[in-house]
C-alpha positions in Angstrom: 106.7 89.6 72.4 105.1 88.0 75.4 107.3 85.9 77.6 106.9 83.2 80.2 107.1 84.3 83.8 110.5 82.5 84.2 111.9 84.2 81.1 110.9 87.7 82.4 112.4 87.1 85.8 115.6 85.8 84.2 116.0 89.1 82.3 115.2 91.2 85.4 118.4 92.8 86.7 117.4 95.3 89.5 119.8 97.4 91.5 119.8 95.9 95.0 118.5 96.1 97.7 115.0 96.3 96.3 111.3 96.5 97.4 108.3 94.9 95.8 105.0 96.7 95.9 102.9 93.9 97.4 99.1 94.0 97.5 98.6 90.3 98.3 97.0 89.6 94.9 98.2 87.0 92.5 100.6 89.2 90.4 102.4 90.9 93.3 102.6 87.6 95.2 104.3 85.9 92.2 106.8 88.8 91.8 107.6 89.0 95.5 108.1 85.2 95.8 110.3 85.0 92.7 112.4 88.1 93.8 112.8 86.8 97.3 114.1 83.5 96.0 116.4 85.0 93.4 117.9 87.6 95.8 117.6 86.3 99.4 118.1 88.9 102.0 118.0 91.7 99.5 114.2 92.1 99.1 111.5 93.7 101.2 107.8 94.1 100.6 105.7 97.3 100.9 102.0 97.1 101.4 99.6 100.1 101.1 96.3 100.0 103.0 94.1 102.3 101.0 91.3 102.6 103.5 88.7 102.2 100.8 87.4 98.7 101.5 86.2 96.9 104.7 88.4 94.0 103.5 91.5 96.2 103.7 92.4 94.9 107.2 92.0 91.3 105.9 94.4 92.1 103.0 97.0 93.4 105.5 96.7 90.4 107.8 97.2 88.1 104.8 100.3 90.0 103.7 101.8 89.9 107.1 101.3 86.1 107.3 102.7 85.5 103.9 105.8 87.6 104.5 106.4 86.0 107.9 106.3 82.6 106.2 108.6 83.7 103.4 110.9 85.5 105.8 110.6 88.8 103.9 110.5 92.1 105.7 107.2 93.9 105.3 106.4 97.6 105.8 102.8 98.7 105.8 101.4 102.2 105.2 97.8 103.3 105.7 96.7 106.1 103.5 93.6 108.1 102.8 93.0 107.4 99.1 89.6 109.0 98.8 89.3 111.1 95.6 88.7 114.8 95.4 85.7 116.2 93.4 86.3 115.8 89.7 89.2 113.3 90.3 89.2 109.7 89.1 88.9 107.3 92.1 91.5 105.1 90.4 93.9 108.0 89.8 93.5 109.1 93.5 94.3 105.6 94.7 97.3 105.3 92.4 98.7 108.6 93.4 98.4 107.8 97.1 99.9 104.3 96.5 103.0 105.6 94.7 103.6 108.3 97.4 103.3 105.7 100.1 105.5 103.1 98.4 108.2 105.7 97.9 108.0 106.9 101.5 108.1 103.3 102.9 111.0 102.3 100.7 113.1 105.3 101.8 112.2 104.7 105.4 113.1 101.0 105.2 115.9 99.2 107.1 118.4 99.6 104.2 118.9 102.0 101.2 116.4 100.7 98.7 117.5 101.2 95.1 114.7 99.6 93.1 110.9 99.3 93.5 109.4 96.5 91.5 105.7 96.7 90.4 103.8 93.6 89.2 101.8 95.1 86.3 101.7 92.8 83.4 100.8 92.5 79.7 97.1 92.5 80.2 97.4 95.7 82.4 99.4 97.2 79.5 96.6 96.5 77.0 94.0 97.8 79.4 96.0 101.0 79.8 96.3 101.5 76.0 92.5 100.9 75.5 91.7 103.4 78.2 93.9 105.9 76.5 92.3 105.3 73.2 88.8 105.7 74.7 89.8 109.1 76.1 91.3 110.4 72.8 94.8 110.5 74.3 97.8 111.7 72.4 101.2 110.0 72.1 102.0 110.1 75.8 98.8 108.2 76.6 99.3 105.8 73.7 102.8 105.0 75.0 101.0 103.2 77.9 103.2 102.1 80.8 107.0 102.4 80.8 109.0 99.3 81.8 111.4 101.5 83.9 111.6 105.1 85.1 113.2 107.3 87.8 111.5 109.2 90.5 112.8 110.7 93.7 116.2 108.9 93.6 114.5 105.5 93.1 114.3 103.3 90.1 110.9 101.9 89.4 110.6 98.7 87.3 107.7 96.7 85.8 109.5 93.4 84.9 106.3 91.5 84.0 105.0 93.9 81.3 105.5 91.2 78.7 103.9 88.4 80.7 100.2 87.6 80.5 98.0 87.4 83.6 97.3 83.8 82.8 101.0 82.9 82.7 101.6 84.5 86.1 98.8 82.6 87.7 100.0 79.3 86.1 103.4 79.8 87.6 101.9 80.7 91.0 99.7 77.6 90.9 102.8 75.4 90.5 104.4 77.1 93.5 101.3 76.4 95.7 101.5 80.0 97.0 98.4 81.6 98.5 97.0 85.0 97.4 93.9 87.0 97.8 91.3 88.1 95.3 90.4 91.8 95.5 86.6 92.1 95.0 87.0 95.6 93.5 88.9 94.0 90.5 85.6 92.5 89.2 83.4 95.5 89.9 82.3 96.6 86.4 81.5 100.1 87.6 85.1 100.7 86.8 86.0 101.0 83.2 89.2 99.1 83.5 87.3 96.1 84.9 84.8 96.2 82.1 87.7 96.1 79.6 89.2 93.1 81.4 85.9 91.2 81.6 84.4 92.0 78.2 87.0 93.3 75.7 90.1 91.2 76.5 88.3 87.8 75.9 86.9 89.2 72.6 90.3 90.4 71.5 91.8 87.0 72.4 89.2 85.3 70.2 89.7 87.7 67.2 93.4 88.6 67.5 95.3 86.0 69.5 98.5 88.0 69.3 97.0 91.2 70.4 99.2 91.6 73.5 102.3 91.6 71.2 100.9 93.9 68.5 99.4 96.4 71.0 102.7 96.5 72.9 104.5 97.2 69.6 102.2 100.1 68.8 102.8 101.5 72.3 106.6 101.3 71.7 106.2 103.1 68.4 104.2 105.9 70.2 106.8 106.1 72.9 109.6 106.5 70.3 107.6 109.2 68.5 106.9 111.0 71.7 110.6 111.0 72.6 111.4 112.7 69.3 108.7 115.3 69.9 110.1 115.9 73.4 113.6 116.5 72.0 112.2 119.0 69.4 110.2 120.8 72.1 113.3 121.1 74.4 115.3 122.6 71.5 112.6 125.0 70.4 112.1 126.3 74.0 115.8 126.8 74.5 115.9 128.8 71.3 112.8 130.9 71.9 113.3 131.4 75.6 111.2 131.5 78.8 108.8 133.1 78.8 108.4 132.5 75.1 108.2 135.5 72.7 104.9 135.6 70.8 106.5 136.6 67.5 108.9 133.7 67.7 106.0 131.4 68.5 104.0 132.6 65.5 106.9 131.6 63.2 106.4 127.9 64.0 104.0 125.6 62.2 100.8 124.8 64.1 101.8 121.2 65.0 105.3 122.3 66.2 103.8 125.2 68.1 101.3 123.0 69.9 104.1 120.6 70.8 106.1 123.5 72.2 103.2 124.9 74.2 102.4 121.6 75.8 106.0 121.2 76.8 106.4 124.7 78.1 103.2 124.6 80.2 104.1 121.2 81.7 107.8 121.7 82.3 107.7 125.3 83.5 104.3 125.6 85.1 103.2 122.0 85.7 100.0 122.8 83.7 98.3 120.5 81.3 95.8 122.1 78.8 92.8 120.3 77.5 92.5 119.8 73.8 89.9 122.6 73.6 92.1 125.0 75.7 95.1 124.3 73.4 93.1 124.9 70.3 91.8 128.2 71.6 95.3 129.2 72.7 96.6 128.5 69.2 93.9 130.6 67.6 94.5 133.5 70.1 98.2 133.5 69.3 97.6 133.5 65.6 95.4 136.6 66.0 97.8 138.4 68.4 99.4 140.6 65.6 98.9 144.2 67.1 100.4 145.8 70.1 97.0 146.3 71.7 95.7 142.8 71.2 95.1 141.2 74.6 95.2 137.6 75.5 93.7 136.1 78.7 92.7 132.4 78.4 92.0 129.6 80.9 94.6 126.9 80.5 94.9 124.1 83.0 94.2 125.4 86.5 95.5 128.9 85.6 95.6 131.4 82.8 97.7 132.2 79.8 98.2 136.0 79.3 100.1 138.4 77.1 102.7 140.4 78.9 104.1 142.8 76.3 106.0 140.7 73.7 105.8 137.4 75.6 103.3 134.7 76.5 103.1 134.0 80.3 101.0 131.8 82.6 99.9 132.3 86.1 97.8 130.6 88.7 95.6 133.1 90.6 
């Protein structure tokens, strides 16, 4: 269920010292300020200059002034977050941001244990709606995790059960200054259209939508965890590379689950829905010794090599 800002912070128990991903906006300002007060001397801020807006230099200057006033160490990293052809601009910026935050935290003045990110309940709803609009499976419908590990660091989202309005209400009481990123109201981006148009409509029709949507995401995450366990067991039993005859003995849903897991875990490849459907059909037809299989999957190809299924990236 949704919580007040104070309740969420009271439940937050990070490993220290910690870093807060600080953009200068309302959400990250509130999180940084609360953490710095709760664990004085144990918190630093990391700011990523994406190089995508002319106002980026103004954002950085604001962050430096705020951190000087709050007596919080600040590290700034400039990155090139321009997207490659066919890549989402938001995904490119997010990838650059996470890489920069991790690098800054590990290069900081002390051994950072935790990185806190200020994404909140409204962000979680937007993520779920984006996943639904793209026809995502359980991993996408699971939305954002409250905590995960990467590169020896623990990442936390302590505000996932706090609404954007509650965060701004708390910040207003503190009298803290923050900046408004103009890109957050640019409705060329799907997430911003969801924020501006859909969330008010959901609030009017289903006032508890943040809680119920979050519950659905938790159910999806639990189901995905079970599927992951099944895939790990199946792959361990069938072997790598998987034998085609053993794959054919599985039900279609279980086979699809195993193939997704094998391709991602072993080859870092993610098939589209159409590619996976074609692969399932090809495997079902692969009953004779001379039947060949050569199919585009992800950025490479699935091929038959004797009795086994393999993948390569040319």
